[in-house]
C-alpha positions in Angstrom: 4.6 1.5 -7.2 5.9 0.8 -9.8 5.0 2.6 -13.2 2.6 4.3 -11.8 0.2 1.5 -10.0 -1.7 0.7 -7.1 -2.4 -3.0 -6.2 -5.2 -2.2 -3.5 -5.5 -6.1 -2.2 -2.2 -6.7 -0.7 -2.4 -8.9 2.0 -0.7 -11.9 3.3 -2.6 -14.8 0.7 -1.6 -12.5 -2.1 2.3 -12.2 -1.1 4.4 -15.3 -2.7 8.1 -16.0 -1.5 10.5 -18.4 -3.1 13.9 -20.1 -1.7 15.7 -16.6 -2.5 13.4 -14.8 -0.7 12.0 -12.6 -3.4 8.3 -11.5 -3.1 5.7 -11.7 -5.7 2.4 -10.4 -5.7 0.0 -12.8 -7.0 -3.8 -11.0 -7.5 -3.7 -8.3 -9.6 -7.1 -8.4 -9.6 -8.1 -5.0 -7.7 -5.0 -3.3 -9.5 -5.3 0.1 -10.9 -3.1 3.1 -12.9 -2.7 5.1 -10.5 -4.9 7.9 -11.7 -8.3 6.0 -12.1 -11.2 7.0 -9.6 -12.6 4.2 -7.0 -14.6 2.7 -4.6 -13.9 2.5 -1.4 -15.3 -1.5 -2.1 -11.7 -2.5 -2.3 -8.9 -4.6 -0.5 -10.0 -6.8 2.2 -11.2 -4.7 4.7 -8.3 -5.5 7.4 -5.8 -4.1 5.9 -7.1 -1.5 3.7 -5.8 2.1 4.5 -8.4 4.4 6.3 -8.8 7.1 2.5 -10.4 4.2 1.0 -12.4 3.0 4.0 -13.7 6.6 4.4 -15.1 6.6 0.5 -12.0 9.1 -1.0 -12.5 8.6 -4.6 -9.5 9.7 -5.7 -6.2 7.9 -4.4 -3.0 6.4 -5.1 0.0 4.4 -4.4 0.1 5.1 -0.8 -2.5 3.5 0.4 -0.8 0.1 -0.8 1.4 1.2 1.7 -0.6 1.4 4.6 -1.4 -2.5 3.7 2.2 -3.5 4.2 2.5 -2.0 6.8 -0.4 -3.6 8.6 1.3 -7.0 6.5 4.6 -6.2 8.3 3.2 -4.9 11.7 1.3 -8.9 11.9 4.6 -10.5 10.5 5.9 -9.3 13.7 3.6 -9.8 16.1 1.8 -13.0 15.0 -1.8 -11.3 14.8 -3.7 -8.8 12.3 -2.9 -5.6 13.3 -6.6 -3.9 12.4 -8.9 -7.2 12.8 -12.2 -5.3 12.3 -15.4 -6.8 12.1 -16.7 -4.1 9.6 -15.9 -0.7 8.1 -16.7 1.1 11.6 -15.1 -1.1 13.9 -11.7 -1.0 11.3 -11.6 2.9 10.8 -12.4 3.0 15.1 -9.3 0.8 15.7 -7.4 2.2 13.3 -7.4 5.8 15.5 -6.8 3.8 19.2 -3.7 3.3 17.7 -2.5 6.4 15.0 -4.6 8.6 16.5 -7.8 11.1 15.0 -7.1 12.7 12.5 -5.9 16.6 12.5 -8.6 19.3 10.9 -6.3 19.0 7.2 -7.3 15.9 6.9 -10.8 16.3 7.6 -11.1 19.1 5.1 -9.8 17.1 2.5 -12.6 14.7 2.5 -14.6 14.0 -0.3 -17.7 12.5 1.7 -19.1 14.4 4.2 -20.7 12.5 5.9 -17.7 10.5 6.5 -16.0 13.7 7.8 -19.0 14.6 10.2 -19.0 10.7 11.5 -14.8 10.8 12.1 -15.0 15.1 13.3 -17.9 13.5 16.0 -15.2 10.6 17.3 -13.5 10.5 19.9 -10.5 12.7 20.4 -7.5 9.0 20.3 -4.5 9.8 20.9 -1.1 7.9 19.0 0.1 4.4 20.8 3.5 4.4 21.6 5.0 1.8 19.1 7.4 1.1 22.5 4.4 -0.5 23.7 2.1 -2.4 21.0 5.6 -3.7 19.5 8.0 -4.8 22.2 9.6 -7.4 20.6 10.4 -5.2 17.9 13.9 -3.1 16.8 13.8 0.2 17.5 14.4 0.8 13.2 11.3 -1.8 12.9 9.2 0.3 14.8 10.3 3.3 13.3 9.2 2.5 9.6 5.7 1.1 10.8 5.9 4.4 12.3 5.8 6.4 9.3 4.2 3.8 7.0 0.8 3.3 9.2 -0.1 7.1 9.3 -3.6 7.5 8.6 -3.2 10.7 6.4 -1.3 9.3 2.8 0.0 12.4 2.5 2.5 12.3 5.4 3.3 8.2 4.7 6.9 7.6 3.4 6.5 6.3 -0.3 7.8 3.0 -1.9 11.1 4.8 -2.5 11.6 6.2 0.7 10.8 2.8 2.6 13.6 1.2 0.8 16.1 4.3 1.8 14.9 3.6 5.3 17.3 2.1 7.8 15.3 -1.3 7.7 16.1 -2.0 4.7 20.2 -1.4 4.8 21.0 -5.1 4.5 18.4 -6.0 1.4 18.6 -2.9 -0.2 20.2 -3.0 -3.5 20.1 -0.1 -5.7 20.8 -2.4 -8.7 18.5 -5.0 -8.3 15.7 -2.7 -7.9 14.7 -1.8 -11.5 11.9 0.6 -11.4 9.0 0.2 -14.4 8.1 3.7 -16.2 4.7 4.6 -16.2 2.3 2.8 -17.9 0.4 5.3 -19.9 -1.8 3.6 -22.1 -4.0 4.0 -19.9 -7.4 5.3 -22.0 -6.2 3.2 -24.8 -7.2 -0.4 -21.8 -10.3 1.2 -21.0 -11.9 1.1 -24.5 -10.4 -2.4 -25.2 -11.8 -5.9 -25.0 -10.8 -8.9 -22.9 -10.1 -10.2 -26.0 -7.7 -7.0 -27.1 -5.8 -6.6 -23.9 -4.5 -9.9 -24.0 -3.6 -9.6 -27.5 -1.4 -5.8 -26.3 -0.2 -7.9 -23.1 1.2 -11.3 -25.8 3.1 -8.6 -27.8 4.3 -6.7 -24.4 6.4 -9.4 -23.6 7.0 -10.2 -27.1 9.0 -7.2 -27.8 10.5 -7.3 -24.4 14.6 -6.9 -24.1 16.3 -7.5 -21.0 18.5 -5.1 -19.4 20.4 -6.7 -17.1 21.7 -4.5 -13.9 25.1 -2.8 -14.0 26.5 -5.5 -11.9 25.4 -8.3 -13.4 27.8 -10.6 -15.5 26.0 -12.8 -18.1 27.7 -15.5 -19.2 
């Protein structure tokens, strides 16, 4: 994600849209730098990536891609894709759709307890997305299948999603600025809330807008 950030709480209630169909993320309460270690108690359960549920303390912005896939599926079907009652129910529903992860993924899990639990689960096989999402276009099903992948290393990145044919009518490289990686992690870790507010204010004051090449400023 942009600037090396991971949001970790993407869900329909945290996304706003204006009259120009521009999307905005409304709540950065759980946002972190991609290098941070985290616990599994982040992200609303229904949109939580499997690596978070399984207590992998090191995860990156690919967890957000999973959440986006869940939201997109909900927009298509009109219902929550994985409405689990608890974390065990949640991970079971995920495997029932996308299949049980292979041994390569299990070997990368840091939680011995979670690895043992998954290992002895039934051998779920991936469902046919043509049947799960019959009203979706072929391209929509294709990108969903590449976002809703159990192993985060095999999911599409945000950049790859934008290059997917599904977004051909909306993808505009000139209107998709990429923020540089945020390099003040250690500085922020030692700051008080008031100091962080001051840093943010200084960033705003020093901001210089750089229009895309095709934009004309009158």
